[in-house]
TIVEX-482871 format. One record per residue (C-alpha): residue number from 1; residue in one letter; x, y, z. Coordinates in nm, 4 decimals, padded with zeros to 6 digits. Example, Ala and Ser with C-alpha at 12.3 -4.5 7.8 and 13.67 -1.06 7.14 Angstrom:
<atoms>
+------+------+----------+----------+----------+
: sedo : sefi :        u :        v :        w :
+------+------+----------+----------+----------+
:    1 :    a :  01.2300 : -00.4500 :  00.7800 :
:    2 :    s :  01.3670 : -00.1060 :  00.7140 :
+------+------+----------+----------+----------+
</atoms>
This chain:
<atoms>
+------+------+----------+----------+----------+
: sedo : sefi :        u :        v :        w :
+------+------+----------+----------+----------+
:    1 :    m :  00.3880 : -01.8373 :  00.3379 :
:    2 :    d :  00.0790 : -01.6844 :  00.4883 :
:    3 :    t : -00.2415 : -01.6596 :  00.2897 :
:    4 :    i : -00.3131 : -01.3284 :  00.1202 :
:    5 :    q : -00.6785 : -01.2294 :  00.1197 :
:    6 :    r : -00.8732 : -00.9612 : -00.0667 :
:    7 :    l : -01.1062 : -00.7965 :  00.1822 :
:    8 :    t : -01.4569 : -00.6770 :  00.1109 :
:    9 :    a : -01.5726 : -00.3549 :  00.2745 :
:   10 :    q : -01.7582 : -00.5590 :  00.5365 :
:   11 :    e : -01.4539 : -00.7760 :  00.6102 :
:   12 :    a : -01.2284 : -00.4698 :  00.6365 :
:   13 :    s : -01.4726 : -00.3039 :  00.8763 :
:   14 :    a : -01.4612 : -00.6135 :  01.0965 :
:   15 :    v : -01.0811 : -00.5872 :  01.1341 :
:   16 :    i : -01.0452 : -00.2084 :  01.1317 :
:   17 :    s : -00.8737 : -00.2055 :  01.4728 :
:   18 :    q : -00.6015 : -00.4352 :  01.3338 :
:   19 :    l : -00.5645 : -00.2133 :  01.0270 :
:   20 :    v : -00.5308 :  00.0917 :  01.2532 :
:   21 :    s : -00.2555 : -00.0843 :  01.4523 :
:   22 :    l : -00.0723 : -00.1874 :  01.1345 :
:   23 :    l : -00.0773 :  00.1700 :  01.0019 :
:   24 :    q :  00.0378 :  00.3110 :  01.3359 :
:   25 :    n :  00.3242 :  00.0614 :  01.3460 :
:   26 :    a :  00.4373 :  00.1711 :  00.9997 :
:   27 :    v :  00.4235 :  00.5419 :  01.0841 :
:   28 :    d :  00.5842 :  00.4930 :  01.4268 :
:   29 :    h :  00.8782 :  00.3253 :  01.2519 :
:   30 :    g :  00.9300 :  00.6001 :  00.9960 :
:   31 :    a :  00.7200 :  00.5015 :  00.6943 :
:   32 :    s :  00.6324 :  00.8054 :  00.4870 :
:   33 :    v :  00.2778 :  00.7073 :  00.3993 :
:   34 :    g :  00.0906 :  01.0325 :  00.4437 :
:   35 :    f :  00.0879 :  01.0767 :  00.8196 :
:   36 :    i :  00.2831 :  01.2651 :  01.0886 :
:   37 :    r :  00.3776 :  01.1173 :  01.4261 :
:   38 :    p :  00.2122 :  01.0521 :  01.6586 :
:   39 :    l : -00.0642 :  00.8968 :  01.4503 :
:   40 :    t : -00.3746 :  00.9045 :  01.6691 :
:   41 :    d : -00.6361 :  00.6323 :  01.6720 :
:   42 :    e : -00.8912 :  00.8834 :  01.5412 :
:   43 :    i : -00.6863 :  00.9859 :  01.2359 :
:   44 :    a : -00.5924 :  00.6260 :  01.1540 :
:   45 :    q : -00.9545 :  00.5116 :  01.1988 :
:   46 :    k : -01.0801 :  00.7874 :  00.9653 :
:   47 :    y : -00.8207 :  00.6890 :  00.7043 :
:   48 :    w : -00.9374 :  00.3260 :  00.7060 :
:   49 :    e : -01.3032 :  00.4305 :  00.6985 :
:   50 :    d : -01.2258 :  00.6261 :  00.3797 :
:   51 :    v : -01.0466 :  00.3224 :  00.2320 :
:   52 :    i : -01.3451 :  00.1024 :  00.3183 :
:   53 :    a : -01.5793 :  00.3463 :  00.1438 :
:   54 :    e : -01.3610 :  00.3232 : -00.1688 :
:   55 :    i : -01.3692 : -00.0580 : -00.1500 :
:   56 :    e : -01.7479 : -00.0382 : -00.1304 :
:   57 :    y : -01.7550 :  00.1991 : -00.4289 :
:   58 :    g : -01.5294 : -00.0337 : -00.6292 :
:   59 :    s : -01.2353 :  00.2018 : -00.6714 :
:   60 :    r : -00.9946 :  00.0332 : -00.4292 :
:   61 :    i : -00.8697 : -00.3167 : -00.3560 :
:   62 :    l : -00.7266 : -00.4070 : -00.0155 :
:   63 :    l : -00.5147 : -00.7176 :  00.0330 :
:   64 :    v : -00.3998 : -00.8381 :  00.3739 :
:   65 :    t : -00.1927 : -01.1213 :  00.5069 :
:   66 :    s : -00.2360 : -01.2576 :  00.8571 :
:   67 :    r : -00.0537 : -01.4767 :  01.1046 :
:   68 :    d : -00.2327 : -01.6374 :  01.3983 :
:   69 :    g : -00.5404 : -01.4256 :  01.3331 :
:   70 :    m : -00.3513 : -01.0942 :  01.3288 :
:   71 :    i : -00.2993 : -00.8846 :  01.0172 :
:   72 :    i :  00.0750 : -00.8466 :  00.9595 :
:   73 :    g :  00.0784 : -00.6860 :  00.6159 :
:   74 :    s : -00.1341 : -00.5108 :  00.3579 :
:   75 :    v : -00.1264 : -00.3391 :  00.0208 :
:   76 :    q : -00.3827 : -00.1443 : -00.1781 :
:   77 :    l : -00.4655 : -00.0854 : -00.5409 :
:   78 :    g : -00.6331 :  00.2410 : -00.6367 :
:   79 :    l : -00.8301 :  00.1733 : -00.9534 :
:   80 :    c : -00.8586 :  00.4642 : -01.1945 :
:   81 :    t : -01.2293 :  00.5121 : -01.2697 :
:   82 :    r : -01.2012 :  00.7645 : -01.5529 :
:   83 :    q : -01.2866 :  00.6361 : -01.9003 :
:   84 :    n : -00.9427 :  00.7158 : -02.0394 :
:   85 :    g : -00.7616 :  00.5434 : -01.7518 :
:   86 :    l : -00.9435 :  00.2163 : -01.6991 :
:   87 :    h : -00.6228 :  00.0330 : -01.7934 :
:   88 :    r : -00.4198 :  00.1721 : -01.5015 :
:   89 :    a : -00.4040 :  00.1543 : -01.1234 :
:   90 :    e : -00.1852 :  00.2880 : -00.8439 :
:   91 :    v : -00.0224 :  00.0549 : -00.5932 :
:   92 :    q : -00.0530 :  00.2200 : -00.2528 :
:   93 :    k :  00.0298 :  00.1758 :  00.1119 :
:   94 :    l :  00.2382 : -00.1404 :  00.1216 :
:   95 :    f :  00.2815 : -00.2130 :  00.4932 :
:   96 :    v :  00.4458 : -00.5028 :  00.6711 :
:   97 :    h :  00.4500 : -00.4974 :  01.0499 :
:   98 :    t :  00.8052 : -00.4343 :  01.1705 :
:   99 :    s :  00.8080 : -00.7673 :  01.3563 :
:  100 :    w :  00.7554 : -00.9511 :  01.0261 :
:  101 :    r :  00.9810 : -00.7653 :  00.7818 :
:  102 :    c :  01.2562 : -00.9259 :  00.5706 :
:  103 :    r :  01.0611 : -01.2509 :  00.5270 :
:  104 :    g :  00.9330 : -01.2026 :  00.1724 :
:  105 :    i :  00.5910 : -01.0766 :  00.2801 :
:  106 :    a :  00.6152 : -00.7443 :  00.0938 :
:  107 :    k :  00.7198 : -00.9208 : -00.2260 :
:  108 :    a :  00.4333 : -01.1699 : -00.1915 :
:  109 :    l :  00.1873 : -00.8838 : -00.1398 :
:  110 :    m :  00.3241 : -00.7063 : -00.4488 :
:  111 :    n :  00.2886 : -01.0218 : -00.6595 :
:  112 :    a : -00.0666 : -01.0668 : -00.5321 :
:  113 :    i : -00.1674 : -00.7061 : -00.6027 :
:  114 :    e : -00.0329 : -00.7410 : -00.9570 :
:  115 :    e : -00.2543 : -01.0472 : -01.0025 :
:  116 :    e : -00.5543 : -00.8526 : -00.8716 :
:  117 :    a : -00.4731 : -00.5783 : -01.1240 :
:  118 :    r : -00.4725 : -00.8372 : -01.4037 :
:  119 :    i : -00.8082 : -00.9719 : -01.2877 :
:  120 :    e : -00.9425 : -00.6152 : -01.2991 :
:  121 :    g : -00.8136 : -00.5733 : -01.6556 :
:  122 :    r : -00.5384 : -00.3278 : -01.5625 :
:  123 :    s : -00.2211 : -00.3324 : -01.7698 :
:  124 :    l : -00.0260 : -00.0387 : -01.6243 :
:  125 :    l :  00.0635 :  00.0028 : -01.2583 :
:  126 :    y :  00.2467 :  00.2891 : -01.0933 :
:  127 :    l :  00.3607 :  00.3800 : -00.7438 :
:  128 :    d :  00.5848 :  00.6139 : -00.5536 :
:  129 :    t :  00.8198 :  00.5525 : -00.2646 :
:  130 :    e :  01.0736 :  00.7357 : -00.0541 :
:  131 :    p :  01.4240 :  00.7087 : -00.2027 :
:  132 :    g :  01.6905 :  00.5218 : -00.0133 :
:  133 :    k :  01.4468 :  00.2928 :  00.1658 :
:  134 :    p :  01.4308 : -00.0870 :  00.1249 :
:  135 :    a :  01.1101 : -00.0630 : -00.0808 :
:  136 :    e :  01.2945 :  00.1227 : -00.3572 :
:  137 :    v :  01.5424 : -00.1638 : -00.3930 :
:  138 :    m :  01.2638 : -00.4232 : -00.3818 :
:  139 :    y :  01.0686 : -00.2547 : -00.6636 :
:  140 :    e :  01.3810 : -00.2392 : -00.8800 :
:  141 :    r :  01.4558 : -00.6072 : -00.8151 :
:  142 :    m :  01.0969 : -00.6966 : -00.9037 :
:  143 :    g :  01.1340 : -00.5360 : -01.2450 :
:  144 :    w :  00.9595 : -00.2051 : -01.1895 :
:  145 :    t :  01.0897 :  00.0830 : -01.4026 :
:  146 :    r :  01.2136 :  00.3917 : -01.2217 :
:  147 :    v :  01.0782 :  00.7044 : -01.3922 :
:  148 :    g :  01.2420 :  00.9721 : -01.1817 :
:  149 :    e :  01.2463 :  01.1594 : -00.8558 :
:  150 :    i :  01.0393 :  01.4551 : -00.7383 :
:  151 :    p :  01.2141 :  01.6712 : -00.4762 :
:  152 :    e :  01.0399 :  01.7850 : -00.1566 :
:  153 :    y :  00.7342 :  01.5763 : -00.2403 :
:  154 :    a :  00.6058 :  01.4861 :  00.1066 :
:  155 :    c :  00.6831 :  01.5026 :  00.4760 :
:  156 :    n :  00.8150 :  01.2035 :  00.6630 :
:  157 :    p :  00.6505 :  01.1135 :  00.9960 :
:  158 :    d :  00.8721 :  01.3719 :  01.1702 :
:  159 :    g :  00.7512 :  01.6498 :  00.9380 :
:  160 :    d :  01.0691 :  01.6832 :  00.7292 :
:  161 :    l :  01.0319 :  01.7113 :  00.3510 :
:  162 :    h :  01.1752 :  01.4340 :  00.1349 :
:  163 :    s :  01.1753 :  01.3335 : -00.2296 :
:  164 :    t :  00.9713 :  01.0552 : -00.3844 :
:  165 :    v :  01.0667 :  00.8117 : -00.6572 :
:  166 :    i :  00.8098 :  00.7179 : -00.9213 :
:  167 :    f :  00.7973 :  00.3647 : -01.0652 :
:  168 :    f :  00.5759 :  00.1954 : -01.3237 :
:  169 :    r :  00.5250 : -00.1575 : -01.4442 :
:  170 :    k :  00.3400 : -00.2924 : -01.7456 :
:  171 :    i :  00.1664 : -00.6216 : -01.6760 :
:  172 :    t : -00.0099 : -00.8672 : -01.9013 :
+------+------+----------+----------+----------+
</atoms>
């Protein structure tokens, strides 16, 4: 298995072009992760610049996995910074390049982000995902609890509305 690395803001800035490509690959192949096709370099670059600023601020963790010097997967953890929510975090933007899917990379990234949450003293994680996609099945198999479904929550990359499924997981 490839090594999973937590990037600092400086390290993420150094590989921002790879992060842009990874995000574009996900959106181009139908991932509903907040963007509409075609995802331009400028929009993807701005997104990652915002993520890097949150890493610098201490409110976001970015994990990546690479193969032969190229980033092939990533996941993020949005750390709640409010006093009453310092025990929780949101798992966000799990991407695996389409050339590397179905090899256990997403599961390894999820296990690693849970460990990062533990290190940060977080005991409750939550996430949302599009129903009927492989990620939904993976989260269920990994022991995440399905809370429910919100209709017409977001647009897919083609601009069509779809539901989202909410999951949570208590960790120790």
